[in-house]
C-alpha positions in Angstrom: 3.6 55.0 -7.2 5.0 52.2 -9.3 7.1 52.7 -12.5 6.9 49.9 -15.0 9.9 48.9 -17.0 9.6 46.6 -20.0 12.2 44.6 -21.9 12.1 42.3 -24.9 14.7 39.9 -26.3 14.5 37.1 -28.9 16.6 34.3 -30.2 16.5 31.7 -33.0 16.6 28.1 -31.8 17.3 25.5 -34.4 14.7 23.0 -33.2 11.1 22.4 -34.2 8.4 24.5 -32.6 6.8 21.4 -30.9 10.0 20.9 -28.8 10.3 24.6 -28.0 6.7 24.8 -27.0 6.9 21.6 -24.8 9.9 22.9 -22.9 8.5 26.4 -22.2 5.0 25.2 -21.4 6.4 23.1 -18.6 6.9 26.1 -16.3 8.5 24.1 -13.5 11.5 23.4 -15.7 12.4 27.0 -16.3 15.1 27.2 -13.6 17.1 24.9 -15.8 17.8 27.8 -18.2 16.7 30.9 -16.3 19.6 31.9 -14.0 17.7 34.0 -11.5 14.7 31.8 -11.2 15.2 29.6 -8.3 11.9 27.7 -8.4 8.5 27.5 -10.1 5.7 25.5 -8.5 2.4 25.0 -10.3 -0.4 25.1 -7.7 -2.2 21.7 -7.7 -5.6 23.3 -6.8 -5.4 25.7 -9.7 -3.0 24.9 -12.6 -3.4 28.5 -14.0 -1.5 29.7 -10.9 2.2 29.3 -10.1 4.5 30.3 -7.3 7.8 31.8 -8.4 11.0 32.5 -6.5 13.8 34.7 -7.9 17.1 34.6 -6.1 20.3 36.4 -6.8 23.2 37.8 -4.8 21.4 37.4 -1.5 18.2 38.9 -2.7 15.0 36.8 -2.9 11.7 37.8 -4.4 8.5 35.7 -4.5 5.3 36.1 -6.4 2.2 34.3 -7.5 1.6 34.4 -11.2 -1.5 33.7 -13.3 -1.6 32.6 -16.9 -3.9 35.1 -18.7 -3.5 33.8 -22.2 -2.2 30.6 -23.8 -2.3 29.7 -27.5 -0.4 26.5 -28.1 2.8 27.0 -30.2 2.2 30.8 -30.2 2.0 32.5 -26.8 2.1 32.1 -23.1 1.1 35.4 -21.3 1.2 35.9 -17.6 0.8 38.5 -14.8 1.6 38.4 -11.1 -1.4 38.5 -8.8 0.6 38.8 -5.5 4.2 39.7 -4.6 6.7 41.1 -7.1 4.7 43.0 -9.7 5.5 41.7 -13.2 3.8 40.6 -16.4 4.9 39.5 -19.8 4.7 37.0 -22.6 6.8 34.4 -24.3 6.0 34.2 -28.1 6.9 31.5 -30.5 7.3 31.7 -34.2 7.6 28.6 -36.4 10.3 28.8 -39.0 9.8 25.2 -40.3 12.4 23.2 -38.4 13.7 26.3 -36.5 11.9 28.5 -34.0 12.0 32.1 -32.9 11.5 32.7 -29.2 10.6 36.2 -28.1 10.4 37.0 -24.3 8.9 40.2 -23.1 9.1 41.0 -19.4 7.6 44.0 -17.6 8.1 44.7 -13.9 7.1 47.4 -11.5 9.5 49.2 -9.3 8.6 51.7 -6.6 9.0 55.3 -7.8 11.5 56.1 -5.0 13.7 53.2 -6.2 13.5 54.3 -9.8 14.7 57.8 -8.7 17.5 56.2 -6.7 18.7 53.9 -9.4 19.5 54.6 -13.0 16.6 52.9 -14.9 18.9 52.6 -18.0 21.5 50.7 -16.0 18.9 48.4 -14.4 17.4 47.8 -17.9 20.7 46.8 -19.3 21.2 44.3 -16.5 17.8 42.8 -17.0 18.1 42.6 -20.8 21.5 41.0 -20.7 20.3 38.5 -18.1 17.2 37.5 -20.0 19.2 37.4 -23.3 21.7 35.0 -21.5 18.7 33.0 -20.3 17.5 32.6 -23.9 21.0 31.5 -25.0 21.0 28.9 -22.2 17.5 27.8 -23.4 18.8 27.4 -26.9 21.7 25.2 -25.7 19.3 23.2 -23.5 16.8 22.7 -26.3 19.6 21.6 -28.7 20.8 19.1 -26.1 17.2 17.7 -25.6 16.9 17.4 -29.4 20.1 15.5 -29.7 19.1 13.1 -27.0 15.8 12.2 -28.7 
């Protein structure tokens, strides 16, 4: 049996929604600001599918992900179809020259692992990591904006 844990974080990025959208919708660029994501590869035969590798402290997890919903400048929603069970969405809110980015990630962990670990502790690690990822994204987006 799998237990699902879900976390959401958000950040304001003082760049236009077009730039924020263009950076996030290019999935293969995510390792630039997402610390644990080692690589993302869009499958040429099916652009809705992407192969992900998460690596940290000697651990490596891989999965195949499918885009289930995409509304330009609003949402990219995904779910894994193979490998590490996960799903989530990145939502974008236009604040007229500024943008709000909200990332929600859910992942499945085996029931025995959940009993072994403190889910609250694991959740704090995941939330602080994805919050730091969004802060790196904000810095990256600001740099891209300045270089345009």
